[in-house]
BANU-910256 format. One record per residue (C-alpha): residue number from 1; residue in one letter; z, x negated, y. Coordinates in Angstrom, 3 decimals. Each point is the difference from the previous one (the first is absolute). Example, Ala and Ser with C-alpha at 12.3 -4.5 7.8 and 13.67 -1.06 7.14 Angstrom:
<pts>
PT  nr rest        w        u        v
PT   1    A    7.800  -12.300   -4.500
PT   2    S   -0.660   -1.370    3.440
</pts>
This chain:
<pts>
PT  nr rest        w        u        v
PT   1    M  -22.855  -17.728  -73.732
PT   2    S    3.392    0.565   -0.942
PT   3    A    3.005    0.018    2.707
PT   4    A    2.243   -2.892    0.597
PT   5    V    3.483    0.854   -0.613
PT   6    L    2.984   -1.705    1.810
PT   7    D    2.497   -1.174   -2.186
PT   8    R    2.219   -0.973    2.378
PT   9    P    2.546    3.322    0.975
PT  10    R    1.915   -1.884    2.627
PT  11    A   -2.662   -0.890    2.228
PT  12    A   -1.927    3.356   -0.587
PT  13    G    3.449    1.596    1.310
PT  14    M    0.146   -2.011    2.986
PT  15    L   -3.528    1.208    1.009
PT  16    M    0.377    3.773   -0.207
PT  17    T   -0.045    1.521    3.373
PT  18    G    1.282    3.306   -0.513
PT  19    R   -3.551    1.155   -0.538
PT  20    A   -1.474    1.356   -3.319
PT  21    P   -0.874   -3.206   -2.198
PT  22    A   -4.265   -0.653    0.378
PT  23    S   -1.122   -0.378   -3.418
PT  24    R    1.536    0.144   -3.307
PT  25    A   -0.576   -1.989   -3.425
PT  26    G    0.270    1.778   -3.334
PT  27    D    3.506   -0.985   -0.166
PT  28    G    1.056    1.588    3.038
PT  29    G    0.535   -3.585    1.949
PT  30    P   -1.490   -0.634    3.505
PT  31    T   -3.822   -1.897   -0.696
PT  32    L   -0.151   -3.308    1.667
PT  33    E   -2.612    1.311    2.103
PT  34    G    2.625    2.690    1.314
PT  35    V    2.537   -2.429    0.901
PT  36    I   -2.491   -2.688    2.087
PT  37    V   -1.389    3.272    1.721
PT  38    R    3.456    1.065    1.084
PT  39    T    1.140   -3.892    0.863
PT  40    W   -3.241   -0.080    2.055
PT  41    E    0.855    3.506    1.697
PT  42    G    3.448   -1.667    1.214
PT  43    L   -1.031   -3.171    1.164
PT  44    A   -2.986    1.687    1.893
PT  45    A    2.477    2.079    1.580
PT  46    H    1.698   -3.197    1.255
PT  47    R    3.042    0.774   -2.500
PT  48    G    1.505   -2.298   -2.121
PT  49    V   -0.258    1.474   -4.145
PT  50    G    1.219   -1.118   -3.278
PT  51    C   -1.722   -2.885   -1.299
PT  52    P   -1.848    0.973   -3.100
PT  53    I    0.858   -2.969   -2.006
PT  54    C    3.719   -0.644    0.602
PT  55    G    0.925    3.271    1.736
PT  56    G    1.450   -1.900    3.524
PT  57    R   -1.495    0.374    3.418
PT  58    M   -3.471   -0.608    0.768
PT  59    A   -0.683    0.057    3.615
PT  60    P   -3.111    0.499    1.334
PT  61    R   -2.079   -3.149    1.096
PT  62    Y   -2.593   -0.146    3.463
PT  63    G   -2.948   -1.301    0.705
PT  64    A   -1.238   -2.421    2.820
PT  65    S   -0.282    3.619    2.096
PT  66    G    3.329    0.825   -1.018
PT  67    L   -0.672    3.750    0.312
PT  68    A   -0.294    1.191   -3.487
PT  69    P    1.418   -1.598   -3.496
PT  70    V   -2.377   -2.017   -1.853
PT  71    G    2.577    0.013   -2.982
PT  72    G    3.625   -0.356   -1.084
PT  73    R    2.121   -2.934   -1.045
PT  74    C    3.379    0.760   -2.143
PT  75    S    3.106   -1.995    1.800
PT  76    D    1.625   -0.238   -3.547
PT  77    C   -2.605   -1.318   -2.678
PT  78    G   -2.980   -0.907    2.123
PT  79    T   -2.618    2.238   -1.043
PT  80    T   -2.797    0.597    2.301
PT  81    L   -2.264    3.213    0.063
PT  82    G   -3.020   -0.274    2.240
</pts>
């Protein structure tokens, strides 16, 4: 299986958390898997993160229990993850 590469440098830059990037594709860009994993990690930590589509702010969404995030939603473009 080959790695999918995120071709949106602005969105990828918004997702950087100061840690070393997860995995890299052959051209040195972040992989789709790495971007989604970092997005989930931020949401699971109850933090707003950069939207992987537009780079806007994605906030955690909570389920009926309200204890743990079940996904996220971008306030700019409406993208949902979850």
